[in-house]
C-alpha positions in Angstrom: 8.0 -6.4 1.4 4.4 -5.9 2.0 2.3 -3.1 -0.2 0.9 -0.6 1.5 -1.8 1.9 0.5 -1.9 5.5 2.3 -3.2 8.6 2.3 -0.7 11.3 3.1 -1.2 15.4 2.4 1.4 16.4 -0.2 2.8 19.4 1.5 4.4 16.6 4.0 5.6 14.3 1.4 7.0 17.5 -0.3 9.0 18.4 2.7 9.7 14.9 3.4 11.2 14.5 0.1 13.1 17.9 0.9 14.8 16.5 4.2 15.6 13.2 3.7 18.4 11.7 1.1 15.5 9.7 -0.3 15.3 9.2 -4.4 11.4 8.7 -4.3 8.5 8.6 -1.9 8.8 5.4 -0.9 12.3 5.4 0.3 11.3 8.9 2.5 8.8 6.9 3.9 11.3 4.3 5.0 13.7 6.4 6.0 11.7 8.8 8.0 10.1 5.4 9.8 13.4 4.1 10.3 14.5 7.5 12.2 11.2 7.3 14.3 12.0 3.7 15.7 15.5 4.4 16.3 14.5 7.9 18.3 11.7 5.5 19.9 14.6 2.7 21.4 16.7 5.5 21.7 14.1 7.2 23.9 13.7 4.0 25.7 17.2 3.3 26.6 18.2 6.6 28.0 15.2 6.3 30.5 16.3 2.7 31.5 19.9 3.6 31.9 20.9 2.7 35.6 17.9 1.2 36.6 19.8 -2.4 35.7 16.4 -3.4 33.1 17.3 -3.8 29.4 13.9 -4.5 27.4 13.8 -7.7 25.0 14.6 -6.0 21.1 15.7 -9.4 19.9 13.6 -10.6 17.2 13.8 -14.4 17.7 
């Protein structure tokens, strides 16, 4: 795992903690990032549906 220091608005972090099942700030941020990545992938799949083109999402 990589350590990164970021400055986030306190109100935003507090709200994030309220809407996620996370037990701490780190977990809340991880959940938020995972959800955003998942949403972006779903948007890509919806956009490409019916076109016969699929992006290479494997991590080789």
